[in-house]
C-alpha positions in Angstrom: 12.1 -9.8 -10.6 14.9 -10.4 -8.1 17.7 -9.5 -10.7 17.4 -5.7 -10.6 17.9 -2.9 -8.1 17.8 0.9 -8.2 19.4 3.5 -6.1 20.2 7.3 -6.1 23.8 8.5 -6.1 26.2 11.1 -7.4 26.5 11.4 -11.2 29.8 10.4 -12.9 30.9 14.1 -13.0 30.1 14.4 -9.3 28.0 17.5 -9.8 24.5 16.1 -9.3 22.4 13.2 -8.1 20.8 10.7 -10.4 19.0 7.3 -10.5 21.1 4.2 -11.2 19.4 1.0 -12.5 21.5 -2.2 -12.1 20.3 -5.4 -13.8 22.2 -8.7 -13.3 25.0 -6.7 -11.8 25.4 -4.3 -14.8 24.5 -0.6 -14.8 21.9 0.2 -17.4 22.0 3.4 -19.3 18.6 5.2 -18.7 17.2 6.9 -21.8 16.5 10.6 -21.4 17.8 12.8 -18.6 18.2 10.7 -15.4 15.9 11.5 -12.5 17.3 12.2 -9.1 15.8 9.4 -7.1 14.1 6.0 -7.7 10.6 5.8 -6.4 10.0 2.1 -6.8 9.6 -0.8 -9.2 6.3 -1.8 -10.7 4.5 -4.7 -8.9 5.7 -7.1 -11.6 9.2 -5.8 -11.3 9.5 -5.0 -15.0 9.6 -1.2 -14.8 11.1 1.5 -12.6 9.5 4.7 -11.5 11.8 7.7 -10.6 11.4 11.4 -10.0 13.2 14.7 -9.9 12.4 18.4 -9.3 12.2 20.7 -12.3 11.9 24.5 -12.7 8.4 25.8 -11.6 6.6 29.2 -11.3 6.7 31.0 -8.0 4.6 29.3 -5.3 4.7 25.9 -7.0 6.9 22.8 -6.9 7.0 20.7 -10.1 8.1 17.1 -10.1 8.8 15.1 -13.3 8.2 11.3 -13.1 9.9 8.9 -15.5 9.0 5.3 -16.2 11.8 3.0 -17.6 11.9 -0.6 -18.8 14.7 -2.6 -17.4 16.6 -2.1 -20.6 16.6 1.6 -20.0 13.9 2.6 -22.5 11.6 5.4 -21.4 8.0 4.2 -21.4 6.3 7.3 -19.9 7.1 10.8 -18.6 4.7 13.1 -16.8 4.8 16.2 -14.5 2.8 16.9 -11.3 2.3 20.3 -9.8 2.4 20.9 -6.0 1.9 23.9 -3.8 5.2 25.2 -2.4 3.4 26.2 0.8 2.0 22.7 1.3 3.7 20.2 -0.9 2.2 17.2 1.0 3.6 13.7 0.7 1.4 12.3 -2.1 4.1 11.1 -4.5 3.1 8.9 -7.4 2.0 5.3 -6.6 1.7 2.1 -8.8 -1.6 0.3 -9.2 -1.5 -3.3 -8.1 -1.0 -4.6 -11.6 1.4 -1.8 -12.7 -1.0 -0.7 -15.5 -1.6 2.7 -13.9 0.3 5.3 -11.9 -1.8 7.6 -9.7 -0.6 11.1 -8.7 -2.3 13.7 -6.5 -1.4 17.4 -6.9 -3.0 20.8 -7.6 -4.9 19.2 -10.5 -6.5 16.5 -8.3 -6.1 12.8 -8.9 -4.6 11.8 -12.2 -4.4 8.1 -13.4 -1.5 7.7 -15.9 -1.9 4.7 -18.2 1.5 2.8 -18.4 3.1 2.7 -20.9 1.1 5.8 -21.7 0.5 8.3 -23.1 -3.2 8.5 -22.1 -4.2 9.8 -18.7 -7.4 10.6 -16.8 -7.8 13.5 -14.4 -10.4 13.8 -11.6 -10.1 17.3 -10.1 -10.3 18.3 -6.5 -9.7 15.0 -4.8 -7.1 14.0 -2.2 -6.5 10.2 -2.0 -5.0 7.5 -4.1 -5.8 4.2 -2.3 -6.2 1.4 -4.9 -8.5 -1.5 -4.3 -6.6 -4.8 -4.4 -8.4 -5.8 -7.6 -7.5 -2.5 -9.2 -11.2 -1.8 -10.2 -11.6 1.1 -7.8 -9.8 4.1 -6.3 -10.6 5.8 -3.0 -10.8 9.6 -3.3 -11.6 12.3 -0.7 -13.1 15.5 -2.2 -12.2 19.0 -1.1 -15.3 19.0 1.2 -14.1 15.8 2.9 -16.6 13.4 1.2 -15.0 9.9 0.7 -15.9 8.6 -2.7 -15.0 5.4 -4.8 -14.2 5.8 -8.5 -15.0 2.6 -10.4 -12.8 1.6 -13.3 -13.2 1.3 -16.2 -16.6 3.0 -16.4 -15.4 5.9 -14.1 -18.6 5.9 -12.1 -18.3 7.3 -8.5 -20.3 6.7 -5.4 -20.1 8.6 -2.1 -19.4 6.5 1.1 -19.4 9.0 3.9 -18.0 12.3 5.1 -14.5 11.7 6.5 -12.6 13.8 9.0 -9.2 15.1 8.0 -7.7 13.2 11.0 -8.8 9.9 9.5 -7.3 7.3 7.2 -9.1 4.9 4.9 -8.2 1.6 3.3 -9.8 -1.3 1.4 -9.7 -4.8 2.8 -7.8 -7.4 0.7 -10.9 -8.4 -1.2 -11.9 -4.8 -2.0 -15.4 -5.4 -0.5 -15.1 -3.1 2.5 -13.5 0.2 3.4 -12.2 0.8 6.9 -11.9 4.3 8.2 -9.9 5.1 11.3 -10.4 8.4 13.1 -7.5 8.6 15.5 -8.8 11.8 17.2 -12.3 10.6 17.9 -10.9 7.0 18.4 -13.7 5.5 16.2 -13.3 2.8 13.6 -16.0 2.4 11.0 -16.4 -0.2 8.2 -18.4 0.4 5.1 -19.5 -1.8 2.2 -17.4 -0.4 -0.8 -20.3 -1.0 -3.3 -23.4 0.3 -1.5 -21.7 2.6 1.1 -23.7 0.8 3.9 -22.3 1.1 7.4 -21.3 -2.4 8.4 -19.6 -2.0 11.8 -18.5 0.7 14.2 -16.0 0.3 17.0 -15.2 2.9 19.7 -11.9 3.0 21.6 -9.7 0.9 19.3 -8.9 3.3 16.4 -5.7 4.5 18.0 -4.6 0.9 18.5 -5.3 -0.2 14.9 -2.3 0.2 12.7 -3.5 0.9 9.2 -0.2 1.5 7.5 0.9 -1.1 5.0 -1.9 -3.7 5.6 -5.6 -4.0 6.1 -6.4 -4.7 9.8 -10.1 -5.0 9.2 -11.4 -7.6 6.7 -14.8 -9.0 5.6 -15.2 -12.8 6.1 -18.0 -15.1 4.9 -19.6 -14.8 8.4 -18.7 -11.3 9.5 -16.0 -8.8 10.1 -12.5 -9.6 11.6 -10.0 -7.1 13.0 -6.4 -6.9 14.3 -5.9 -4.7 17.3 -2.2 -4.0 18.1 -0.6 -2.6 21.3 -3.4 -3.8 23.5 -2.8 -3.2 27.2 -4.5 -6.5 27.9 -2.3 -8.6 25.6 1.5 -9.0 25.1 1.3 -8.9 21.3 -2.0 -8.3 19.4 -5.7 -9.1 19.7 -7.9 -10.7 17.0 -11.6 -10.0 16.7 -13.1 -12.8 14.6 -16.7 -14.1 14.1 -15.6 -17.6 14.8 -14.8 -16.7 18.4 -17.1 -14.9 20.9 -14.1 -13.6 22.8 -11.0 -11.7 21.6 -8.0 -13.8 20.8 -4.7 -12.8 22.3 -1.6 -13.7 20.2 1.9 -13.3 21.4 3.7 -12.0 18.4 4.2 -9.1 15.9 3.7 -8.1 12.3 0.4 -9.8 11.8 -1.1 -10.2 8.3 -4.6 -11.6 7.5 -4.9 -14.2 4.8 -7.2 -13.0 2.0 -10.2 -15.0 3.5 -9.3 -14.1 7.1 -9.3 -17.8 8.0 -5.6 -17.6 8.9 -3.1 -15.0 10.0 0.6 -14.9 9.5 2.9 -13.3 12.1 6.4 -13.4 13.5 7.8 -14.2 16.9 11.4 -14.8 18.1 12.7 -15.2 14.5 9.9 -17.5 13.4 7.2 -17.0 10.8 4.0 -18.6 12.2 0.6 -19.4 10.7 -2.4 -19.3 13.0 -5.5 -21.1 11.8 -8.6 -19.2 13.0 -10.9 -22.2 13.2 -8.8 -24.2 15.6 -6.4 -21.6 16.8 -3.6 -24.0 16.1 -0.2 -22.5 15.3 2.5 -23.9 13.0 6.0 -22.6 12.3 6.5 -22.0 8.5 10.0 -20.6 8.7 12.7 -20.3 11.4 15.9 -18.3 12.1 14.5 -15.1 10.5 16.2 -11.7 11.2 14.6 -9.8 14.1 16.6 -6.5 13.7 15.0 -3.3 12.4 11.4 -4.3 13.2 11.8 -7.9 12.2 10.8 -9.7 9.1 7.5 -9.0 7.4 5.3 -11.3 5.3 2.5 -10.6 2.9 0.0 -13.1 1.4 -0.6 -13.4 -2.3 -4.2 -12.8 -3.5 -5.2 -16.5 -3.4 -3.6 -17.2 0.1 -1.4 -20.0 -1.3 2.0 -18.3 -0.7 3.6 -15.7 1.5 6.2 -13.1 0.3 8.8 -12.7 3.0 10.5 -9.3 3.2 13.9 -9.0 4.8 14.6 -6.0 7.1 17.6 -4.8 5.1 15.8 -5.2 1.7 15.1 -8.2 -0.6 12.4 -10.8 -0.5 11.5 -14.4 -1.2 8.4 -16.4 -1.7 7.5 -19.4 0.5 6.6 -22.8 -0.8 3.0 -23.4 -1.5 1.0 -23.6 1.7 -0.9 -26.8 2.5 
């Protein structure tokens, strides 16, 4: 919402750590026992998720999650169990709308309805990648079969067997799933509804960054992809059905528009839009920070605005794009 921030710090008595919520410059009293660390605001910015360790049986780690409104009211509290030998890194994550929180632990995938108290458990799975439209959840079973759980009817369909060295992600429309196997160096793209194999590329998986954005996207005429760290391009390469040859772009931090007909990227402190049809470039913002990896930008779902994220924290929306 732009008027709230959360951070962890010493309690007033100096004997422990706790989460602090500050709204309009005023510290808010959090109902219940304060968690140790904030995990993140909901996508709408109206709720805060935080967590803390609590006593657990031998061989396990238990984490309590708390959801607070910005006035400090507790909206939901739940506990996840992790193995002490292999706690993993699957902390709770918000769904795109903030209606659910997904956790992965010894009990499998659990979807917690916010503000609660209902929850749904799907045992023996190990993924929590949401589709952008929040109608599906990627899950990998204990025997490495990648499945999609459809909400709200809870039907599942298997896509493929996935190596443990792989990562999977929906495209921004939710129509395809990209799997990157960094060991075999193979990238495969599947239809998320039918499980049909749409494309397979060899030799680019290790150069596709899949963290934080979807590098492969379905367009109306085919598949498009971003290839970063190319030895043949000082920047990144674009594979797009509008062009028979790869397109080299001198820049960084590329992000597809939802329809893949444009791409936003940064270069020398400028936020630039590249139109895929003409390959024309136009500067949208200038004098942006370049430290700490530079400024990032994310499209909204309709492709009409970009959310600009500053390297030191904070964000702002651009004006409506022509």
